[in-house]
N, C-alpha and C positions, 0 to 999 in steps of 0.2 A: 504493501499500498505505500504511496504517496502522498505528501501534501493536500494537492489537489482532489482526490480519490476521498480524505477524510473529511477535508472542508464539503465538497459534494453529499457525502453519505449523512453529517451533521445536517446540513439544508433540508434534509429531505426529512432526516427526523422530527427537526421541530416544527416544517410542512405540515408532517402528518399530524403531530399533536393540535398542531390551531385548527385542521380540516378537520379533525375528529371531537373536539373541541365545537365548533360550528354545526355540527352535525348533531350532537348533542343539544347543545343551544335550541332545533329545532324541530327536537325529540327523536331521533333515528339512532336510540342508544346501542340498543344489541348489533346491525348490524356495520354502524361503525367502529363499533370497539373489536368486533371481531378481522374486519376487513384491516382496522391501524395494526392491530398485533401483529398479524401475517405480516404485513408490509415491513413493521422493524424488527423482527426474527430476519426478514429476509438480508435487509440492508445493513445489518450486525455481523451478519453471518462470522465476518474476518477477527473479528475485537476479538480481545482475549482476557484484559481485565483492564479497568478504570481507581481509578485511584487519585484521592487529592494531592493537591502539595502538603497539606499539613498531614495529613497521614502517613506521607513517604517519607515525610522528616526532612524538605527541603529547608534548604537555609534560606530563605526569601519569605516577605511579609505579603506575598503576592496570593492572590486568591486565582486556583489553578486547576487542571486536571492531569493525569500523566495517563494517557490513553497508551496501552500494548498490543498488537496483533498477531496474529496467530504463527505470521509468517516471519516476526522477528522485529517488525516494524514499530519505534515507540515514538510518540508526538508527546510534547507540552504542550498545553493550551493553558494561556494567561488570560483570566479574566477582568477586566479595563472596566468599569463604570465611565460610560460619557458624557453621563445627565445627570 
């Protein structure tokens, strides 16, 4: 996995959650949740582990995640509030 593939996966997951919320707001809970769950499982097939910076005891005060993939690749995602 590379950084562009990870970016695409995270975009798809977040968009799926937004879509599920909108469908639930419209009253279609059962179908929406099942479809979104299947899509999320398929989309995250290459993920091995996700850990917060704090849990990994990184020497930083930043919020973030370490994302490890089954193919051995690893990414650090820093969360910065812009507003």
